[in-house]
N, CA, C and O atoms as a GROMACS GRO file, in nm:
protein
  468
    1MET      N    1   2.694   2.796  -2.690
    1MET     CA    2   2.800   2.702  -2.659
    1MET      C    3   2.859   2.728  -2.520
    1MET      O    4   2.875   2.636  -2.441
    2SER      N    5   2.889   2.855  -2.492
    2SER     CA    6   2.951   2.886  -2.363
    2SER      C    7   2.855   2.858  -2.247
    2SER      O    8   2.898   2.821  -2.138
    3GLN      N    9   2.724   2.876  -2.271
    3GLN     CA   10   2.625   2.846  -2.166
    3GLN      C   11   2.625   2.697  -2.134
    3GLN      O   12   2.609   2.659  -2.018
    4GLN      N   13   2.641   2.612  -2.234
    4GLN     CA   14   2.646   2.468  -2.213
    4GLN      C   15   2.768   2.429  -2.131
    4GLN      O   16   2.760   2.340  -2.047
    5ILE      N   17   2.880   2.495  -2.155
    5ILE     CA   18   3.002   2.468  -2.078
    5ILE      C   19   2.982   2.510  -1.932
    5ILE      O   20   3.021   2.438  -1.840
    6LEU      N   21   2.922   2.628  -1.912
    6LEU     CA   22   2.895   2.674  -1.776
    6LEU      C   23   2.802   2.578  -1.702
    6LEU      O   24   2.826   2.547  -1.585
    7ASP      N   25   2.697   2.531  -1.769
    7ASP     CA   26   2.605   2.436  -1.707
    7ASP      C   27   2.675   2.306  -1.669
    7ASP      O   28   2.646   2.248  -1.565
    8LEU      N   29   2.766   2.261  -1.754
    8LEU     CA   30   2.841   2.138  -1.727
    8LEU      C   31   2.931   2.154  -1.605
    8LEU      O   32   2.939   2.064  -1.521
    9VAL      N   33   2.998   2.268  -1.594
    9VAL     CA   34   3.085   2.294  -1.479
    9VAL      C   35   3.004   2.308  -1.351
    9VAL      O   36   3.043   2.256  -1.246
   10GLU      N   37   2.891   2.378  -1.359
   10GLU     CA   38   2.808   2.401  -1.241
   10GLU      C   39   2.741   2.274  -1.192
   10GLU      O   40   2.716   2.260  -1.072
   11SER      N   41   2.712   2.180  -1.280
   11SER     CA   42   2.638   2.060  -1.241
   11SER      C   43   2.714   1.977  -1.137
   11SER      O   44   2.652   1.907  -1.058
   12GLY      N   45   2.846   1.985  -1.137
   12GLY     CA   46   2.924   1.913  -1.038
   12GLY      C   47   2.919   1.975  -0.900
   12GLY      O   48   2.947   1.907  -0.801
   13CYS      N   49   2.883   2.101  -0.892
   13CYS     CA   50   2.881   2.174  -0.764
   13CYS      C   51   2.744   2.178  -0.699
   13CYS      O   52   2.732   2.217  -0.583
   14LEU      N   53   2.640   2.138  -0.770
   14LEU     CA   54   2.504   2.146  -0.717
   14LEU      C   55   2.480   2.039  -0.612
   14LEU      O   56   2.534   1.928  -0.621
   15LYS      N   57   2.399   2.071  -0.511
   15LYS     CA   58   2.361   1.974  -0.409
   15LYS      C   59   2.264   1.874  -0.471
   15LYS      O   60   2.185   1.908  -0.559
   16GLU      N   61   2.270   1.749  -0.422
   16GLU     CA   62   2.181   1.646  -0.475
   16GLU      C   63   2.037   1.678  -0.442
   16GLU      O   64   1.949   1.670  -0.528
   17GLU      N   65   2.011   1.716  -0.316
   17GLU     CA   66   1.876   1.749  -0.272
   17GLU      C   67   1.877   1.886  -0.206
   17GLU      O   68   1.896   1.894  -0.084
   18PRO      N   69   1.858   1.993  -0.282
   18PRO     CA   70   1.855   2.124  -0.217
   18PRO      C   71   1.731   2.136  -0.128
   18PRO      O   72   1.628   2.077  -0.159
   19PRO      N   73   1.739   2.212  -0.020
   19PRO     CA   74   1.625   2.224   0.071
   19PRO      C   75   1.507   2.292   0.003
   19PRO      O   76   1.525   2.383  -0.077
   20PHE      N   77   1.386   2.246   0.036
   20PHE     CA   78   1.266   2.306  -0.023
   20PHE      C   79   1.204   2.401   0.077
   20PHE      O   80   1.168   2.362   0.188
   21PHE      N   81   1.191   2.526   0.038
   21PHE     CA   82   1.119   2.626   0.115
   21PHE      C   83   1.074   2.733   0.019
   21PHE      O   84   1.124   2.743  -0.093
   22GLU      N   85   0.977   2.814   0.062
   22GLU     CA   86   0.920   2.916  -0.024
   22GLU      C   87   0.929   3.052   0.044
   22GLU      O   88   0.967   3.063   0.160
   23ILE      N   89   0.895   3.156  -0.032
   23ILE     CA   90   0.890   3.290   0.022
   23ILE      C   91   0.781   3.295   0.130
   23ILE      O   92   0.673   3.240   0.112
   24GLY      N   93   0.811   3.359   0.242
   24GLY     CA   94   0.715   3.370   0.351
   24GLY      C   95   0.731   3.264   0.458
   24GLY      O   96   0.669   3.275   0.564
   25ASP      N   97   0.812   3.163   0.433
   25ASP     CA   98   0.835   3.058   0.532
   25ASP      C   99   0.929   3.109   0.641
   25ASP      O  100   1.021   3.186   0.614
   26THR      N  101   0.905   3.065   0.763
   26THR     CA  102   0.997   3.093   0.872
   26THR      C  103   1.093   2.975   0.880
   26THR      O  104   1.050   2.860   0.895
   27VAL      N  105   1.222   3.003   0.870
   27VAL     CA  106   1.322   2.896   0.859
   27VAL      C  107   1.433   2.916   0.960
   27VAL      O  108   1.458   3.026   1.009
   28ASP      N  109   1.501   2.806   0.992
   28ASP     CA  110   1.627   2.806   1.066
   28ASP      C  111   1.735   2.767   0.967
   28ASP      O  112   1.731   2.658   0.909
   29VAL      N  113   1.832   2.855   0.947
   29VAL     CA  114   1.943   2.827   0.856
   29VAL      C  115   2.063   2.787   0.941
   29VAL      O  116   2.114   2.868   1.019
   30HIS      N  117   2.109   2.663   0.926
   30HIS     CA  118   2.224   2.612   1.000
   30HIS      C  119   2.349   2.636   0.916
   30HIS      O  120   2.366   2.576   0.810
   31THR      N  121   2.436   2.724   0.965
   31THR     CA  122   2.556   2.764   0.892
   31THR      C  123   2.680   2.712   0.961
   31THR      O  124   2.692   2.722   1.084
   32ARG      N  125   2.773   2.655   0.884
   32ARG     CA  126   2.900   2.609   0.940
   32ARG      C  127   2.993   2.729   0.954
   32ARG      O  128   3.016   2.803   0.859
   33ILE      N  129   3.048   2.747   1.077
   33ILE     CA  130   3.139   2.857   1.106
   33ILE      C  131   3.273   2.797   1.146
   33ILE      O  132   3.280   2.709   1.232
   34MET      N  133   3.382   2.845   1.082
   34MET     CA  134   3.516   2.800   1.118
   34MET      C  135   3.578   2.900   1.216
   34MET      O  136   3.587   3.019   1.187
   35GLU      N  137   3.620   2.849   1.331
   35GLU     CA  138   3.690   2.931   1.430
   35GLU      C  139   3.823   2.864   1.459
   35GLU      O  140   3.830   2.768   1.536
   36GLY      N  141   3.928   2.914   1.396
   36GLY     CA  142   4.058   2.849   1.408
   36GLY      C  143   4.055   2.717   1.334
   36GLY      O  144   4.029   2.713   1.214
   37ASP      N  145   4.081   2.608   1.407
   37ASP     CA  146   4.074   2.476   1.344
   37ASP      C  147   3.946   2.403   1.383
   37ASP      O  148   3.927   2.288   1.345
   38LYS      N  149   3.858   2.470   1.459
   38LYS     CA  150   3.731   2.409   1.500
   38LYS      C  151   3.617   2.457   1.410
   38LYS      O  152   3.621   2.567   1.355
   39GLU      N  153   3.518   2.372   1.397
   39GLU     CA  154   3.400   2.406   1.320
   39GLU      C  155   3.277   2.393   1.409
   39GLU      O  156   3.264   2.296   1.484
   40ARG      N  157   3.188   2.490   1.400
   40ARG     CA  158   3.063   2.484   1.476
   40ARG      C  159   2.948   2.526   1.387
   40ARG      O  160   2.968   2.583   1.280
   41ILE      N  161   2.827   2.497   1.434
   41ILE     CA  162   2.707   2.532   1.359
   41ILE      C  163   2.641   2.652   1.426
   41ILE      O  164   2.619   2.652   1.547
   42GLN      N  165   2.610   2.755   1.347
   42GLN     CA  166   2.539   2.872   1.396
   42GLN      C  167   2.402   2.875   1.329
   42GLN      O  168   2.392   2.854   1.209
   43ILE      N  169   2.298   2.900   1.408
   43ILE     CA  170   2.161   2.899   1.356
   43ILE      C  171   2.111   3.042   1.343
   43ILE      O  172   2.119   3.121   1.438
   44PHE      N  173   2.060   3.076   1.226
   44PHE     CA  174   1.999   3.206   1.201
   44PHE      C  175   1.855   3.179   1.162
   44PHE      O  176   1.829   3.114   1.061
   45ASN      N  177   1.760   3.228   1.242
   45ASN     CA  178   1.620   3.202   1.211
   45ASN      C  179   1.552   3.332   1.171
   45ASN      O  180   1.587   3.439   1.219
   46GLY      N  181   1.453   3.321   1.084
   46GLY     CA  182   1.379   3.437   1.038
   46GLY      C  183   1.288   3.400   0.922
   46GLY      O  184   1.268   3.282   0.892
   47THR      N  185   1.232   3.502   0.859
   47THR     CA  186   1.138   3.484   0.749
   47THR      C  187   1.210   3.503   0.616
   47THR      O  188   1.287   3.597   0.599
   48VAL      N  189   1.185   3.414   0.523
   48VAL     CA  190   1.243   3.426   0.389
   48VAL      C  191   1.167   3.535   0.316
   48VAL      O  192   1.047   3.523   0.292
   49ILE      N  193   1.237   3.643   0.279
   49ILE     CA  194   1.171   3.754   0.211
   49ILE      C  195   1.203   3.761   0.063
   49ILE      O  196   1.136   3.833  -0.011
   50ALA      N  197   1.306   3.688   0.016
   50ALA     CA  198   1.341   3.695  -0.126
   50ALA      C  199   1.424   3.574  -0.166
   50ALA      O  200   1.497   3.517  -0.086
   51ARG      N  201   1.410   3.537  -0.294
   51ARG     CA  202   1.498   3.439  -0.358
   51ARG      C  203   1.537   3.497  -0.492
   51ARG      O  204   1.456   3.562  -0.558
   52SER      N  205   1.661   3.474  -0.532
   52SER     CA  206   1.706   3.528  -0.660
   52SER      C  207   1.811   3.436  -0.719
   52SER      O  208   1.873   3.356  -0.649
   53GLY      N  209   1.831   3.448  -0.850
   53GLY     CA  210   1.932   3.370  -0.918
   53GLY      C  211   1.885   3.230  -0.952
   53GLY      O  212   1.771   3.193  -0.926
   54SER      N  213   1.978   3.153  -1.010
   54SER     CA  214   1.948   3.014  -1.043
   54SER      C  215   2.079   2.938  -1.046
   54SER      O  216   2.187   2.997  -1.057
   55GLY      N  217   2.069   2.807  -1.038
   55GLY     CA  218   2.189   2.723  -1.041
   55GLY      C  219   2.275   2.745  -0.919
   55GLY      O  220   2.224   2.752  -0.807
   56THR      N  221   2.405   2.755  -0.939
   56THR     CA  222   2.496   2.773  -0.826
   56THR      C  223   2.490   2.915  -0.771
   56THR      O  224   2.540   2.941  -0.662
   57ARG      N  225   2.431   3.006  -0.845
   57ARG     CA  226   2.424   3.146  -0.802
   57ARG      C  227   2.294   3.180  -0.731
   57ARG      O  228   2.266   3.297  -0.708
   58GLU      N  229   2.215   3.080  -0.695
   58GLU     CA  230   2.086   3.107  -0.630
   58GLU      C  231   2.109   3.152  -0.486
   58GLU      O  232   2.183   3.089  -0.411
   59MET      N  233   2.043   3.262  -0.448
   59MET     CA  234   2.056   3.321  -0.314
   59MET      C  235   1.916   3.335  -0.253
   59MET      O  236   1.816   3.343  -0.325
   60PHE      N  237   1.912   3.337  -0.120
   60PHE     CA  238   1.787   3.369  -0.052
   60PHE      C  239   1.818   3.460   0.066
   60PHE      O  240   1.924   3.453   0.126
   61THR      N  241   1.722   3.547   0.096
   61THR     CA  242   1.738   3.647   0.202
   61THR      C  243   1.645   3.614   0.316
   61THR      O  244   1.526   3.589   0.296
   62VAL      N  245   1.701   3.614   0.437
   62VAL     CA  246   1.624   3.585   0.558
   62VAL      C  247   1.628   3.708   0.647
   62VAL      O  248   1.733   3.768   0.668
   63ARG      N  249   1.511   3.745   0.700
   63ARG     CA  250   1.499   3.865   0.783
   63ARG      C  251   1.441   3.828   0.918
   63ARG      O  252   1.349   3.747   0.928
   64ARG      N  253   1.497   3.891   1.023
   64ARG     CA  254   1.440   3.878   1.157
   64ARG      C  255   1.463   4.009   1.231
   64ARG      O  256   1.544   4.091   1.189
   65VAL      N  257   1.391   4.026   1.340
   65VAL     CA  258   1.404   4.147   1.421
   65VAL      C  259   1.470   4.108   1.553
   65VAL      O  260   1.422   4.021   1.624
   66VAL      N  261   1.582   4.176   1.584
   66VAL     CA  262   1.656   4.148   1.707
   66VAL      C  263   1.669   4.279   1.784
   66VAL      O  264   1.731   4.374   1.736
   67GLY      N  265   1.610   4.284   1.901
   67GLY     CA  266   1.621   4.404   1.984
   67GLY      C  267   1.563   4.527   1.918
   67GLY      O  268   1.616   4.637   1.935
   68GLY      N  269   1.455   4.511   1.844
   68GLY     CA  270   1.392   4.623   1.777
   68GLY      C  271   1.459   4.665   1.647
   68GLY      O  272   1.412   4.759   1.582
   69GLU      N  273   1.566   4.600   1.608
   69GLU     CA  274   1.640   4.631   1.486
   69GLU      C  275   1.622   4.516   1.387
   69GLU      O  276   1.634   4.400   1.425
   70GLY      N  277   1.594   4.548   1.263
   70GLY     CA  278   1.580   4.445   1.161
   70GLY      C  279   1.717   4.399   1.111
   70GLY      O  280   1.805   4.480   1.084
   71VAL      N  281   1.734   4.266   1.101
   71VAL     CA  282   1.860   4.209   1.054
   71VAL      C  283   1.828   4.118   0.935
   71VAL      O  284   1.742   4.030   0.944
   72GLU      N  285   1.898   4.140   0.825
   72GLU     CA  286   1.881   4.056   0.706
   72GLU      C  287   2.014   3.993   0.668
   72GLU      O  288   2.119   4.057   0.676
   73ARG      N  289   2.007   3.867   0.627
   73ARG     CA  290   2.127   3.799   0.578
   73ARG      C  291   2.092   3.730   0.447
   73ARG      O  292   1.984   3.673   0.432
   74LYS      N  293   2.186   3.735   0.354
   74LYS     CA  294   2.171   3.665   0.227
   74LYS      C  295   2.258   3.541   0.232
   74LYS      O  296   2.374   3.547   0.272
   75PHE      N  297   2.201   3.428   0.191
   75PHE     CA  298   2.272   3.301   0.191
   75PHE      C  299   2.273   3.242   0.051
   75PHE      O  300   2.172   3.248  -0.019
   76PRO      N  301   2.386   3.186   0.008
   76PRO     CA  302   2.387   3.110  -0.118
   76PRO      C  303   2.328   2.971  -0.092
   76PRO      O  304   2.373   2.900  -0.002
   77LEU      N  305   2.230   2.934  -0.172
   77LEU     CA  306   2.158   2.809  -0.149
   77LEU      C  307   2.246   2.687  -0.168
   77LEU      O  308   2.233   2.589  -0.094
   78GLN      N  309   2.336   2.690  -0.265
   78GLN     CA  310   2.417   2.573  -0.298
   78GLN      C  311   2.550   2.567  -0.222
   78GLN      O  312   2.632   2.480  -0.250
   79SER      N  313   2.572   2.656  -0.128
   79SER     CA  314   2.699   2.663  -0.058
   79SER      C  315   2.720   2.543   0.034
   79SER      O  316   2.626   2.497   0.098
   80PRO      N  317   2.842   2.491   0.041
   80PRO     CA  318   2.870   2.384   0.137
   80PRO      C  319   2.871   2.434   0.281
   80PRO      O  320   2.867   2.354   0.374
   81ARG      N  321   2.875   2.566   0.301
   81ARG     CA  322   2.869   2.624   0.436
   81ARG      C  323   2.729   2.614   0.496
   81ARG      O  324   2.714   2.622   0.618
   82ILE      N  325   2.627   2.596   0.414
   82ILE     CA  326   2.490   2.580   0.463
   82ILE      C  327   2.470   2.432   0.494
   82ILE      O  328   2.463   2.349   0.404
   83ALA      N  329   2.461   2.402   0.625
   83ALA     CA  330   2.444   2.262   0.666
   83ALA      C  331   2.304   2.214   0.633
   83ALA      O  332   2.286   2.108   0.572
   84LYS      N  333   2.203   2.292   0.674
   84LYS     CA  334   2.065   2.256   0.642
   84LYS      C  335   1.975   2.377   0.663
   84LYS      O  336   2.012   2.474   0.730
   85VAL      N  337   1.857   2.369   0.603
   85VAL     CA  338   1.755   2.473   0.619
   85VAL      C  339   1.630   2.403   0.669
   85VAL      O  340   1.571   2.321   0.599
   86GLU      N  341   1.589   2.437   0.791
   86GLU     CA  342   1.470   2.377   0.852
   86GLU      C  343   1.354   2.472   0.839
   86GLU      O  344   1.366   2.590   0.874
   87VAL      N  345   1.241   2.425   0.790
   87VAL     CA  346   1.121   2.508   0.781
   87VAL      C  347   1.043   2.492   0.911
   87VAL      O  348   1.002   2.382   0.947
   88LYS      N  349   1.023   2.604   0.982
   88LYS     CA  350   0.951   2.602   1.109
   88LYS      C  351   0.802   2.624   1.088
   88LYS      O  352   0.719   2.557   1.150
   89ARG      N  353   0.767   2.719   1.001
   89ARG     CA  354   0.626   2.739   0.968
   89ARG      C  355   0.615   2.795   0.827
   89ARG      O  356   0.706   2.862   0.778
   90ARG      N  357   0.504   2.766   0.764
   90ARG     CA  358   0.481   2.809   0.627
   90ARG      C  359   0.387   2.930   0.629
   90ARG      O  360   0.288   2.931   0.701
   91GLY      N  361   0.420   3.029   0.549
   91GLY     CA  362   0.339   3.150   0.546
   91GLY      C  363   0.260   3.162   0.416
   91GLY      O  364   0.303   3.113   0.311
   92ILE      N  365   0.144   3.228   0.426
   92ILE     CA  366   0.063   3.256   0.308
   92ILE      C  367   0.103   3.393   0.256
   92ILE      O  368   0.089   3.493   0.327
   93VAL      N  369   0.153   3.398   0.133
   93VAL     CA  370   0.194   3.525   0.073
   93VAL      C  371   0.146   3.530  -0.072
   93VAL      O  372   0.119   3.427  -0.134
   94ARG      N  373   0.135   3.653  -0.124
   94ARG     CA  374   0.091   3.672  -0.262
   94ARG      C  375   0.194   3.752  -0.341
   94ARG      O  376   0.162   3.809  -0.445
   95ARG      N  377   0.316   3.757  -0.291
   95ARG     CA  378   0.422   3.834  -0.354
   95ARG      C  379   0.546   3.746  -0.370
   95ARG      O  380   0.564   3.649  -0.297
   96ALA      N  381   0.631   3.782  -0.464
   96ALA     CA  382   0.757   3.711  -0.483
   96ALA      C  383   0.866   3.768  -0.393
   96ALA      O  384   0.958   3.697  -0.354
   97LYS      N  385   0.855   3.896  -0.360
   97LYS     CA  386   0.950   3.961  -0.270
   97LYS      C  387   0.871   4.029  -0.160
   97LYS      O  388   0.773   4.099  -0.187
   98LEU      N  389   0.912   4.009  -0.036
   98LEU     CA  390   0.839   4.063   0.079
   98LEU      C  391   0.911   4.183   0.140
   98LEU      O  392   0.924   4.193   0.262
   99TYR      N  393   0.958   4.274   0.055
   99TYR     CA  394   1.031   4.390   0.104
   99TYR      C  395   0.943   4.484   0.186
   99TYR      O  396   0.994   4.566   0.262
  100PHE      N  397   0.811   4.474   0.171
  100PHE     CA  398   0.721   4.560   0.247
  100PHE      C  399   0.728   4.531   0.397
  100PHE      O  400   0.685   4.613   0.477
  101LEU      N  401   0.782   4.414   0.436
  101LEU     CA  402   0.794   4.381   0.579
  101LEU      C  403   0.898   4.470   0.648
  101LEU      O  404   0.898   4.481   0.770
  102ARG      N  405   0.986   4.532   0.570
  102ARG     CA  406   1.089   4.619   0.629
  102ARG      C  407   1.028   4.741   0.697
  102ARG      O  408   1.083   4.793   0.794
  103ASP      N  409   0.914   4.786   0.646
  103ASP     CA  410   0.850   4.906   0.701
  103ASP      C  411   0.758   4.876   0.818
  103ASP      O  412   0.707   4.968   0.882
  104ARG      N  413   0.736   4.750   0.847
  104ARG     CA  414   0.641   4.713   0.952
  104ARG      C  415   0.712   4.679   1.082
  104ARG      O  416   0.828   4.636   1.082
  105ILE      N  417   0.641   4.699   1.193
  105ILE     CA  418   0.696   4.665   1.325
  105ILE      C  419   0.590   4.591   1.405
  105ILE      O  420   0.471   4.602   1.378
  106GLY      N  421   0.636   4.517   1.504
  106GLY     CA  422   0.546   4.448   1.596
  106GLY      C  423   0.467   4.336   1.530
  106GLY      O  424   0.520   4.257   1.452
  107LYS      N  425   0.337   4.332   1.563
  107LYS     CA  426   0.252   4.225   1.513
  107LYS      C  427   0.225   4.235   1.364
  107LYS      O  428   0.185   4.137   1.301
  108ALA      N  429   0.246   4.351   1.306
  108ALA     CA  430   0.221   4.369   1.163
  108ALA      C  431   0.319   4.291   1.076
  108ALA      O  432   0.295   4.272   0.957
  109VAL      N  433   0.430   4.246   1.135
  109VAL     CA  434   0.530   4.169   1.060
  109VAL      C  435   0.484   4.025   1.038
  109VAL      O  436   0.528   3.959   0.944
  110ARG      N  437   0.395   3.977   1.126
  110ARG     CA  438   0.354   3.837   1.117
  110ARG      C  439   0.276   3.808   0.989
  110ARG      O  440   0.200   3.892   0.940
  111LEU      N  441   0.296   3.688   0.936
  111LEU     CA  442   0.223   3.642   0.818
  111LEU      C  443   0.126   3.534   0.861
  111LEU      O  444   0.149   3.464   0.960
  112LYS      N  445   0.016   3.519   0.785
  112LYS     CA  446  -0.077   3.411   0.814
  112LYS      C  447  -0.009   3.278   0.786
  112LYS      O  448   0.073   3.266   0.696
  113GLU      N  449  -0.046   3.178   0.865
  113GLU     CA  450   0.017   3.046   0.851
  113GLU      C  451  -0.062   2.959   0.756
  113GLU      O  452  -0.185   2.954   0.761
  114ARG      N  453   0.010   2.890   0.668
  114ARG     CA  454  -0.051   2.793   0.578
  114ARG      C  455  -0.063   2.661   0.653
  114ARG      O  456   0.036   2.607   0.700
  115ARG      N  457  -0.184   2.611   0.662
  115ARG     CA  458  -0.206   2.487   0.736
  115ARG      C  459  -0.236   2.373   0.639
  115ARG      O  460  -0.304   2.390   0.538
  116PHE      N  461  -0.182   2.257   0.673
  116PHE     CA  462  -0.206   2.137   0.594
  116PHE      C  463  -0.278   2.036   0.682
  116PHE      O  464  -0.241   2.014   0.797
  117ASP      N  465  -0.382   1.974   0.627
  117ASP     CA  466  -0.457   1.873   0.703
  117ASP      C  467  -0.417   1.734   0.658
  117ASP      O  468  -0.469   1.636   0.709
   0.00000   0.00000   0.00000
């Protein structure tokens, strides 16, 4: 019973068309940032290494390397702060979580690209 109530409450908060992307894709995440009374869009690009949760609690983790240092950010998929998620390239992967990329540097971080004809 309580699960049905939770689903009913969550259904009003879900996005009509959530962005479609998969693990291994290189994406640009457009995030709304509030600075005082102004709002701007900040873009974080990187490789999706994990997805977790479901419904309004669904999260995804994006990783990129900046100045030789690995940077990871977790984003809530259903958040109104996420303006859009653009897929730049699709990667071929055989894992649900790509945590092994944390140990790699340089060209070893790259994933093979999935091509569509």
